[in-house]
N, C-alpha and C positions, 0 to 999 in steps of 0.2 A: 503493498499498503502505500513507501514512502514513496517512490514514482512516480503517482498517479498523480496527474496533471488537471485545472475544475478546464468543461470546455469557457470556450467564449463564446461571448456573447449572452443574453438574457433569454433562460432557457425556463420555461414555470409548467407545469404538471397539466392537457389534455386539461376542459372539462369533460365530466360524467356529462350523458343523459341525464336528465330527470326522470325515471320510473315515469310513465302515464299514472297523474291525479286519481282516485276514485273525484264525484263531486263533492264537496260541502255542501254544509249548511251555510250560511255567513254566519260570523259569532258577534258582530255589529245591534243584534237583537238586544233591548235591554233586559236584563237579567232581573226574572221574580223575588229576589232576595240579596245578599247579597252574598254568597255561594253557598252547598255545606258547607258545615260545617264540621271541624273534625273532629272523628266518636273519639277519646283516649278508649270506648270499650272496643271498638271494632278490632274482631275476630286475626289477627294473628297468620295469615297464609305462605305460603310455602313462596317461592322464586316458581317452580316448577310446577303447582297443586292445579288440577280442574278444577271452575268453580264455574256452581250449577245453580239455579233457583228457580223458583215457577211457584205463580201462585195456583192457587185453584183456576179454571176455566180451560186453560187454552188445550188443548184439544192434541191429544200423544202424536198421535200424526205431524203433527207445527211444530211444537215439540222434540221431537224425532227430527224435522227437516231445516228445527237452524239450529241442532248442534249436528250437522254431518258439514255446518254450512253449502243449504241447499237456494235460501233462501235471498232474494236479490238482496244488497245490501242499499241502499237508499242514499246515503249519505255515513261518515267515517269522522272524528274527531282523535288529533295524537298528544298525548296528556304529557311525552316524551321530555325530558327535562323543566319539567314545569315545579314551583311548590307546591302543596297541600291546596292553600289554599287561591292560588293563579287558579290549577285544577277544583277548584272544588266551584268555582266562577264558570270557569269554563264548561265542565260537563250538566249545569246546573242550567243555562243559556242555549245550552246545542241540544239537552232533549228539549227542554223546553218551544223549542224553535221546531225541532223535528217534529214533532207530536202535535204543535200546532198547523204544521207544512203538512200533515197527513202519513209521515210515513212510516212506513213497519218493525224495520229491518236494517236498525243501523249498527256499527261498527266501534267502539273504544278504542283505542289500545293504550295500556298506560304500564307496561316495558316488565318486568319481569324484576327489577328490583335490584340486579345484578354491579348495580353502582352507589348503590344507597350510602350514603356515610352512618346511618344506621347501622345496619351490616341486611339487612331482609327488607324486602319491601314491606317498604309505608302508601307506597301510593297507589296501587293492587289491593290491599287489606283495607284501604278505606273507597275506591269507589265502588267494591266489592259490598261494604258497609251501605254507602249512596244509595246505589241502584236499589236497595235491599226499604231502604226507606221512601223513594221515589212514589206517588203512588201509579201514576203512567207506566212505570217498567211491571209489563206480569211476567217475562221471564228474561234467564241475558246463561249466560253460559259461557266456556273456555272457548274459543275462535278454535278455527284447524289450521297444522302448519301455513299454509299461504298466507293466512289473511294475520297473522302473525302466534299461531300456539297461545299458549298459555301467557300468553305477553297480552290479550288484548282478549275480547270480548261482543259477540255476537246481543244485542237487547233487542230482544224483540216489542214492542211498543204498546198500547190499548188502544182500540185503535177509535177516536170520536170525542179523544181526551183532549 
């Protein structure tokens, strides 16, 4: 390596093309409140733990299709790198807007928490609790690997909410 010489001129890495974006719901809609409250009692979930929750009402066939990732994703939200307060506000706005727009199935990427300062998935645990607390959410489950796996959830929203 001693005889390696730098190349002349300005060399920067070429920009990689961005993957095709999914249609997103506008995030500038006013929030119904100031975001979901951070829950101290929210059960901690493991980074690779699969999440599932369903209220009474959705048909088993619909829940099976949700788990398999067979329902069309009508909007998505990525919460990576957000604080709990920011994530709560963004998630609340997103769910409110998606439900108001008549969306049925949405995707939220929360990450697995591998880089969390706490050493555990704080955001994933909070999202798990927040979604259970939201009456517009009929069901949610961990996404298929192609959509983020255990670092994301498919959410089935109540129709007409």
